[in-house]
C-alpha angles and dihedrals in degrees: 000000000000091000091055097074100053091039093054091044094054092044090054092047091050093048092047093048092048091049092050092051095047096047099089099140114138094206111102114224127198111266114255125217137186131205120194126195112184141174107223140197125200135161115238122176088352089299129118110249124189127192144123141279130209123189130179118188136173123203109235090175132022094272103011120089130178133186148106132315129198127185130176134181136157148157144160115283135195096230123089093184091226095304128117097261121147098188109018120202128179131200135168135200122199118197121180153155107249128200121189135188117197109223088183121027113172131151094259103023137041132182119188138180116212145178124208121199122185144088137306118213113192123181131198109208139180110228091192092067124063118198131186117236130183120235135170086271094053132258119349133181117232138163113274114272110222104175137350128211121202119192138173110249126220112174125171117187151151131239127199121190131186119191113243097186143331138185141182089289124068148279111042121219120240135183105229133192124192133196119185141162114223115210117192118200124189144051121311123223089196129020121356128300089238089061088071097045112092145107127281133196129197142181130193145104133308129202109210124179148104122304087224131025111269115249107246093199 
């Protein structure tokens, strides 16, 4: 399993490099973008966590897209990790720079390999204690933050999209499924780093189309 991550990374780099060298067309095409909104499932601390994922990518080459990825999940847990917490709750936010190469890119079906690099911020909170914090919008009441973990994120994955419908206007709607493996790297202030390394799967919709209307002339 450990050999899988670097292997996938170098495969993606090779495919991207090859694609960039071979794309020598002088005809400018409208730039394509994709927006994904997913419901996700992932095990954390041997618990079932549910949340959402949002990706925004722009195609810089015919089959190579780059952009930003956001994932969030959280729930109450039964582990206080040795701290004085009456009602422990755990959430995590993953923010990353995602690069994707589409192995298959057809009108009605797409299959892409991707790598996400970024950070994971995971917070242990006490939902029995409300504290007031100051933000740029003024004072807000939140659950008490007990400890925060910050990790480096390395996340290879695969996306498959099937077009649901399209029309003369853009973007087209796709049904998309994702499967990824989240690798957390760094020191944990609560729990173990390995507690935050696991797979996640998601399903949802994608909006895929051009950032400007193609010129028909």
